[in-house]
MDAnalysis code that builds the backbone (N, CA, C; Angstrom):
import MDAnalysis as mda
import numpy as np

u = mda.Universe.empty(447, n_residues=149, atom_resindex=np.repeat(np.arange(149), 3), trajectory=True)
u.add_TopologyAttr("name", ["N", "CA", "C"] * 149)
u.add_TopologyAttr("resid", np.arange(1, 150))
u.add_TopologyAttr("resname", ["MET", "PRO", "PRO", "ALA", "ASP", "ASN", "THR", "ALA", "ALA", "LEU", "ALA", "GLU", "ALA", "THR", "ARG", "ARG", "ARG", "SER", "GLU", "ARG", "ALA", "ARG", "ARG", "ASP", "ALA", "GLU", "LYS", "ALA", "ILE", "SER", "ALA", "ALA", "GLN", "ARG", "THR", "GLY", "SER", "ARG", "THR", "ASN", "PHE", "ALA", "GLY", "ILE", "ALA", "LYS", "ALA", "ALA", "SER", "VAL", "SER", "ARG", "SER", "TRP", "LEU", "TYR", "THR", "GLN", "PRO", "ALA", "LEU", "VAL", "ALA", "ALA", "ILE", "ARG", "GLN", "LEU", "GLN", "GLY", "ARG", "GLN", "PRO", "ALA", "THR", "GLU", "ARG", "THR", "GLY", "SER", "GLN", "PRO", "ALA", "SER", "VAL", "ALA", "SER", "VAL", "GLN", "ARG", "ARG", "LEU", "GLU", "THR", "ALA", "LEU", "ALA", "ARG", "ILE", "LYS", "GLN", "LEU", "ARG", "ALA", "GLU", "ASN", "SER", "ASP", "LEU", "ALA", "GLY", "ARG", "LEU", "GLU", "THR", "ALA", "TYR", "GLY", "GLU", "ILE", "ARG", "ARG", "LEU", "ARG", "GLY", "THR", "SER", "PRO", "ARG", "ASP", "GLY", "TYR", "ALA", "ARG", "GLU", "ASN", "GLY", "GLN", "GLN", "THR", "GLY", "THR", "ALA", "SER", "GLY", "GLY", "THR", "THR", "THR"])
u.atoms.positions = np.array([
    [37.084, -130.179, 152.233],
    [37.050, -130.660, 153.528],
    [38.370, -131.424, 153.883],
    [39.088, -131.091, 154.917],
    [40.329, -131.682, 155.153],
    [40.140, -133.158, 155.646],
    [41.161, -133.996, 155.435],
    [40.961, -135.385, 155.841],
    [40.939, -135.469, 157.351],
    [40.150, -136.482, 157.801],
    [39.939, -136.698, 159.205],
    [41.347, -137.072, 159.926],
    [41.555, -136.503, 161.096],
    [42.830, -136.763, 161.901],
    [42.412, -137.937, 162.847],
    [42.876, -139.099, 162.395],
    [42.599, -140.325, 163.371],
    [43.792, -140.871, 163.921],
    [44.866, -140.093, 164.120],
    [46.078, -140.437, 164.699],
    [45.890, -140.902, 166.083],
    [45.019, -140.239, 166.910],
    [44.862, -140.577, 168.221],
    [44.151, -141.910, 168.358],
    [43.269, -142.207, 167.592],
    [42.652, -143.506, 167.521],
    [43.532, -144.581, 167.195],
    [44.435, -144.347, 166.242],
    [45.361, -145.289, 165.777],
    [46.429, -145.588, 166.975],
    [46.841, -144.480, 167.624],
    [47.827, -144.655, 168.696],
    [47.130, -145.573, 169.823],
    [45.914, -145.204, 170.074],
    [45.281, -145.907, 171.226],
    [45.029, -147.468, 170.826],
    [44.712, -147.758, 169.515],
    [44.575, -149.177, 169.088],
    [46.045, -149.822, 169.195],
    [46.980, -149.162, 168.851],
    [48.374, -149.687, 169.007],
    [48.712, -150.033, 170.413],
    [48.431, -149.106, 171.319],
    [48.750, -149.277, 172.732],
    [47.945, -150.529, 173.245],
    [46.629, -150.624, 172.904],
    [45.861, -151.747, 173.470],
    [46.385, -153.092, 172.722],
    [46.836, -153.077, 171.561],
    [47.300, -154.194, 170.918],
    [48.568, -154.722, 171.684],
    [49.532, -153.813, 171.935],
    [50.673, -153.976, 172.646],
    [50.455, -154.610, 173.947],
    [49.558, -153.982, 174.801],
    [49.218, -154.417, 176.078],
    [48.650, -155.945, 175.979],
    [47.841, -156.178, 175.082],
    [47.199, -157.534, 174.872],
    [48.361, -158.532, 174.609],
    [49.285, -158.143, 173.732],
    [50.343, -159.018, 173.292],
    [51.284, -159.377, 174.585],
    [51.583, -158.321, 175.336],
    [52.343, -158.450, 176.593],
    [51.557, -159.425, 177.554],
    [50.330, -159.137, 177.732],
    [49.551, -159.930, 178.672],
    [49.556, -161.403, 178.161],
    [49.320, -161.574, 176.935],
    [49.256, -163.003, 176.423],
    [50.607, -163.657, 176.585],
    [51.758, -162.945, 176.307],
    [53.017, -163.558, 176.503],
    [53.338, -163.799, 177.984],
    [52.866, -162.862, 178.847],
    [53.070, -163.252, 180.284],
    [52.341, -164.461, 180.698],
    [51.141, -164.633, 180.170],
    [50.281, -165.833, 180.474],
    [50.997, -167.086, 179.955],
    [51.605, -167.082, 178.700],
    [52.287, -168.082, 178.196],
    [53.455, -168.596, 179.053],
    [54.269, -167.605, 179.526],
    [55.393, -167.782, 180.336],
    [54.949, -168.447, 181.654],
    [53.857, -167.873, 182.230],
    [53.370, -168.516, 183.527],
    [52.957, -169.969, 183.306],
    [52.197, -170.252, 182.150],
    [51.766, -171.580, 181.926],
    [52.988, -172.516, 181.751],
    [54.055, -172.009, 181.132],
    [55.346, -172.847, 180.816],
    [55.985, -173.100, 182.281],
    [55.897, -172.092, 183.236],
    [56.374, -172.343, 184.575],
    [55.641, -173.327, 185.235],
    [54.296, -173.368, 185.225],
    [53.384, -174.237, 185.851],
    [53.652, -175.698, 185.374],
    [53.748, -175.907, 184.092],
    [53.793, -177.247, 183.543],
    [55.245, -177.781, 183.619],
    [56.229, -176.941, 183.655],
    [57.657, -177.330, 183.596],
    [58.063, -177.917, 182.277],
    [57.385, -177.548, 181.234],
    [57.749, -177.958, 179.910],
    [58.988, -177.248, 179.364],
    [59.561, -177.815, 178.345],
    [60.684, -177.121, 177.750],
    [60.247, -175.824, 177.262],
    [61.029, -174.734, 177.483],
    [60.663, -173.369, 177.195],
    [61.679, -172.763, 176.162],
    [61.151, -172.148, 175.102],
    [62.045, -171.489, 174.220],
    [61.160, -170.273, 173.684],
    [61.894, -169.300, 172.992],
    [61.246, -168.114, 172.523],
    [60.203, -168.570, 171.485],
    [60.387, -169.596, 170.583],
    [59.458, -169.884, 169.597],
    [58.190, -170.426, 170.177],
    [58.340, -171.313, 171.288],
    [57.218, -171.872, 171.920],
    [56.270, -170.861, 172.591],
    [56.928, -169.941, 173.298],
    [56.272, -168.831, 174.000],
    [55.592, -167.969, 172.957],
    [56.267, -167.638, 171.881],
    [55.673, -166.769, 170.902],
    [54.451, -167.413, 170.249],
    [54.603, -168.719, 170.027],
    [53.365, -169.411, 169.468],
    [52.210, -169.514, 170.434],
    [52.513, -169.822, 171.624],
    [51.503, -169.955, 172.630],
    [50.742, -168.617, 172.818],
    [51.504, -167.476, 172.758],
    [50.910, -166.195, 172.941],
    [50.429, -165.500, 171.686],
    [50.551, -166.147, 170.532],
    [50.231, -165.661, 169.205],
    [50.922, -164.244, 168.922],
    [52.176, -164.259, 169.230],
    [53.065, -162.983, 168.943],
    [54.204, -163.541, 168.177],
    [55.034, -162.546, 167.654],
    [56.167, -162.906, 166.832],
    [57.326, -163.112, 167.820],
    [58.326, -163.836, 167.410],
    [59.510, -163.984, 168.174],
    [60.276, -162.624, 168.206],
    [60.274, -161.885, 167.033],
    [61.019, -160.631, 167.004],
    [60.407, -159.618, 168.001],
    [59.107, -159.726, 168.139],
    [58.514, -158.724, 169.117],
    [58.926, -159.111, 170.476],
    [58.934, -160.420, 170.840],
    [59.396, -160.937, 172.114],
    [60.688, -160.440, 172.536],
    [61.683, -160.454, 171.515],
    [63.059, -160.055, 171.765],
    [63.147, -158.548, 172.016],
    [62.179, -157.799, 171.611],
    [62.142, -156.352, 171.931],
    [61.660, -155.966, 173.276],
    [61.219, -156.943, 174.085],
    [60.646, -156.745, 175.404],
    [61.622, -157.331, 176.451],
    [62.426, -156.421, 176.912],
    [63.491, -156.840, 177.864],
    [62.949, -157.735, 179.112],
    [61.835, -157.291, 179.643],
    [61.430, -157.934, 180.881],
    [60.842, -159.346, 180.478],
    [60.255, -159.608, 179.325],
    [59.844, -160.838, 178.866],
    [61.000, -161.786, 178.574],
    [62.057, -161.140, 177.907],
    [63.321, -161.848, 177.606],
    [63.962, -162.433, 178.807],
    [63.956, -161.580, 179.882],
    [64.578, -161.912, 181.115],
    [63.836, -163.166, 181.772],
    [62.507, -163.035, 181.742],
    [61.696, -164.147, 182.281],
    [61.801, -165.304, 181.592],
    [61.916, -165.279, 180.330],
    [62.051, -166.562, 179.493],
    [63.499, -167.153, 179.752],
    [64.514, -166.256, 179.790],
    [65.854, -166.823, 180.094],
    [66.003, -167.335, 181.468],
    [65.322, -166.747, 182.379],
    [65.347, -167.331, 183.767],
    [64.685, -168.639, 183.767],
    [63.527, -168.808, 183.087],
    [62.767, -170.095, 183.014],
    [63.732, -171.112, 182.392],
    [64.425, -170.771, 181.332],
    [65.332, -171.656, 180.612],
    [66.417, -172.115, 181.501],
    [66.923, -171.253, 182.380],
    [68.050, -171.507, 183.323],
    [67.652, -172.507, 184.345],
    [66.359, -172.715, 184.709],
    [65.786, -173.588, 185.659],
    [65.647, -174.998, 185.093],
    [65.605, -175.083, 183.848],
    [65.361, -176.387, 183.193],
    [66.639, -177.221, 182.965],
    [66.549, -178.504, 183.199],
    [67.790, -179.223, 182.977],
    [68.080, -179.324, 181.493],
    [69.332, -179.338, 181.239],
    [69.714, -179.382, 179.815],
    [69.590, -180.795, 179.341],
    [69.206, -180.984, 178.036],
    [69.084, -182.257, 177.507],
    [70.463, -182.884, 177.267],
    [70.615, -184.227, 177.629],
    [71.898, -184.826, 177.442],
    [72.062, -185.217, 176.080],
    [73.180, -184.832, 175.490],
    [73.489, -185.292, 174.179],
    [74.898, -185.681, 174.236],
    [75.230, -186.897, 173.775],
    [76.603, -187.335, 173.694],
    [77.015, -187.323, 172.380],
    [77.696, -186.264, 171.784],
    [78.157, -186.292, 170.437],
    [76.940, -186.077, 169.409],
    [77.355, -186.268, 168.260],
    [76.297, -185.975, 167.083],
    [75.395, -187.130, 167.040],
    [74.064, -186.933, 166.807],
    [73.159, -187.968, 166.748],
    [72.899, -188.288, 165.313],
    [72.858, -189.497, 165.022],
    [72.684, -189.992, 163.583],
    [71.126, -189.603, 163.174],
    [70.973, -189.311, 161.883],
    [69.607, -189.113, 161.488],
    [68.957, -190.314, 161.415],
    [67.534, -190.301, 161.658],
    [66.835, -191.553, 161.538],
    [66.639, -191.978, 160.099],
    [66.271, -193.205, 159.903],
    [66.165, -193.769, 158.477],
    [65.064, -193.040, 157.853],
    [64.048, -192.733, 158.509],
    [62.861, -191.960, 157.831],
    [63.221, -190.720, 157.550],
    [64.107, -189.936, 158.225],
    [64.726, -188.722, 157.945],
    [65.499, -188.641, 156.692],
    [66.469, -189.644, 156.686],
    [67.321, -189.707, 155.515],
    [66.491, -190.147, 154.299],
    [65.526, -191.043, 154.480],
    [64.696, -191.380, 153.317],
    [63.786, -190.146, 152.724],
    [63.414, -189.362, 153.653],
    [62.640, -188.194, 153.148],
    [63.547, -187.242, 152.509],
    [64.781, -186.986, 153.020],
    [65.677, -186.112, 152.418],
    [66.071, -186.523, 150.971],
    [66.195, -187.917, 150.851],
    [66.640, -188.507, 149.616],
    [65.524, -188.287, 148.590],
    [64.187, -188.576, 149.030],
    [63.055, -188.306, 148.129],
    [62.932, -186.914, 147.679],
    [63.162, -186.000, 148.565],
    [63.061, -184.498, 148.299],
    [64.201, -184.165, 147.205],
    [65.433, -184.655, 147.435],
    [66.491, -184.448, 146.530],
    [66.240, -185.072, 145.129],
    [65.736, -186.316, 145.172],
    [65.395, -186.884, 143.805],
    [64.333, -186.141, 142.989],
    [63.279, -185.671, 143.777],
    [62.269, -184.896, 143.150],
    [62.838, -183.601, 142.678],
    [63.713, -183.000, 143.310],
    [64.268, -181.681, 142.846],
    [65.146, -181.925, 141.591],
    [65.909, -182.988, 141.622],
    [66.809, -183.367, 140.481],
    [65.925, -183.606, 139.287],
    [64.813, -184.352, 139.461],
    [63.869, -184.589, 138.303],
    [63.247, -183.330, 137.719],
    [62.924, -182.409, 138.659],
    [62.458, -181.133, 138.249],
    [63.517, -180.233, 137.566],
    [64.617, -180.277, 137.983],
    [65.746, -179.508, 137.388],
    [66.141, -180.066, 135.983],
    [66.048, -181.402, 135.996],
    [66.338, -181.993, 134.559],
    [65.271, -181.648, 133.550],
    [63.967, -181.607, 134.017],
    [62.932, -181.175, 133.173],
    [63.053, -179.771, 132.637],
    [63.426, -178.918, 133.604],
    [63.661, -177.484, 133.376],
    [64.811, -177.255, 132.464],
    [65.952, -178.050, 132.695],
    [67.140, -177.901, 131.809],
    [66.744, -178.288, 130.388],
    [65.960, -179.440, 130.270],
    [65.651, -179.868, 128.959],
    [64.748, -178.871, 128.194],
    [63.778, -178.298, 128.905],
    [62.937, -177.224, 128.281],
    [63.699, -176.066, 127.889],
    [64.681, -175.688, 128.719],
    [65.621, -174.454, 128.355],
    [66.465, -174.751, 127.264],
    [66.968, -175.994, 127.087],
    [67.772, -176.392, 126.020],
    [67.018, -176.329, 124.669],
    [65.717, -176.759, 124.789],
    [64.975, -176.707, 123.581],
    [64.639, -175.262, 123.213],
    [64.338, -174.516, 124.215],
    [64.150, -172.959, 123.879],
    [65.403, -172.340, 123.220],
    [66.557, -172.752, 123.734],
    [67.714, -172.218, 123.164],
    [67.964, -172.637, 121.851],
    [67.722, -173.875, 121.436],
    [67.783, -174.433, 120.094],
    [66.817, -173.642, 119.156],
    [65.651, -173.433, 119.600],
    [64.692, -172.631, 118.832],
    [65.196, -171.304, 118.667],
    [65.715, -170.593, 119.669],
    [66.263, -169.303, 119.476],
    [67.415, -169.215, 118.459],
    [68.312, -170.134, 118.629],
    [69.405, -170.092, 117.702],
    [69.008, -170.450, 116.234],
    [67.915, -171.281, 116.044],
    [67.339, -171.475, 114.730],
    [66.586, -170.197, 114.152],
    [65.963, -169.430, 115.098],
    [65.351, -168.254, 114.691],
    [66.406, -167.148, 114.258],
    [67.500, -167.118, 114.976],
    [68.567, -166.176, 114.713],
    [69.140, -166.572, 113.324],
    [69.392, -167.790, 113.132],
    [69.931, -168.206, 111.667],
    [68.877, -167.884, 110.666],
    [67.677, -168.079, 110.900],
    [66.649, -167.732, 109.908],
    [66.613, -166.300, 109.598],
    [66.689, -165.456, 110.635],
    [66.716, -163.966, 110.448],
    [67.969, -163.492, 109.674],
    [68.994, -164.191, 109.904],
    [70.254, -163.747, 109.330],
    [70.277, -164.244, 107.875],
    [69.453, -165.266, 107.533],
    [69.375, -165.867, 106.168],
    [70.503, -166.856, 105.925],
    [70.885, -167.508, 107.018],
    [71.852, -168.492, 106.824],
    [71.309, -169.864, 107.327],
    [71.908, -170.913, 106.810],
    [71.436, -172.267, 107.187],
    [72.552, -172.851, 108.107],
    [72.192, -173.849, 108.864],
    [73.248, -174.559, 109.720],
    [74.447, -174.994, 108.922],
    [74.113, -175.400, 107.711],
    [75.197, -175.892, 106.774],
    [76.211, -174.782, 106.545],
    [75.670, -173.467, 106.273],
    [76.590, -172.333, 106.064],
    [77.513, -172.122, 107.184],
    [76.954, -172.227, 108.458],
    [77.719, -171.985, 109.635],
    [78.783, -173.074, 109.753],
    [78.487, -174.297, 109.426],
    [79.386, -175.269, 109.545],
    [80.588, -175.147, 108.543],
    [80.201, -174.740, 107.359],
    [81.171, -174.468, 106.257],
    [82.153, -173.291, 106.655],
    [81.555, -172.213, 107.280],
    [82.481, -171.087, 107.568],
    [83.402, -171.418, 108.766],
    [82.914, -172.305, 109.638],
    [83.768, -172.604, 110.744],
    [84.860, -173.564, 110.369],
    [84.681, -174.261, 109.174],
    [85.741, -175.158, 108.692],
    [86.560, -174.486, 107.504],
    [86.458, -173.332, 107.224],
    [87.128, -172.588, 106.349],
    [86.692, -172.818, 104.876],
    [85.478, -173.264, 104.685],
    [84.988, -173.624, 103.379],
    [84.117, -172.580, 102.758],
    [84.004, -172.367, 101.462],
    [83.253, -171.399, 100.922],
    [81.675, -171.902, 100.868],
    [80.743, -170.995, 100.931],
    [79.452, -171.286, 101.027],
    [78.669, -171.076, 99.794],
    [79.049, -170.300, 98.866],
    [78.243, -169.919, 97.748],
    [78.769, -170.659, 96.478],
    [78.220, -170.249, 95.360],
    [78.703, -170.841, 94.108],
    [79.562, -169.710, 93.432],
    [80.880, -169.688, 93.562],
    [81.685, -168.642, 92.938],
    [81.804, -168.796, 91.455],
    [81.871, -169.918, 90.861],
    [81.949, -170.061, 89.427],
    [81.060, -171.077, 88.902],
    [79.745, -171.101, 89.433],
    [78.840, -172.044, 88.969],
    [78.899, -173.344, 89.468],
    [79.734, -173.585, 90.407],
    [79.968, -174.821, 91.087],
    [78.798, -175.068, 92.133],
    [79.019, -176.073, 92.916],
    [78.065, -176.470, 93.919],
    [78.562, -175.973, 95.212],
    [77.736, -175.988, 96.152],
    [78.127, -175.614, 97.487],
    [78.894, -176.670, 98.137],
    [79.800, -176.408, 98.998],
    [80.549, -177.581, 99.684],
    [79.956, -177.832, 101.017],
])
């Protein structure tokens, strides 16, 4: 039995969903016009429960939002605005928490690395003392019955 061909039903569902999204976006734009509130793409998208990327693909809606934005007075800003104390405090707390996390992670990784080096030495049959002696040009075995250096 061949698989069911449901492409027509899927196309119809897509068309209905697109129409509903357009209708909801138009309602959100109309509501923003009535209230005179600040309008931006994110606000319209949220109010209409659609994505901003979808809004940008709809030329008529983009034009309506831009027209609405053009009628709104620009907010006055004179130069850069300093961050609030609460904002700076929050950023500092976040940075300190991240530093603490990274220090713990660094310590853990250093411990794992030490363990790995110890395992390598064990597998090679050498001790840390042998490695030190080789690095300093000393012999590591007993060549004539002597002791190790």
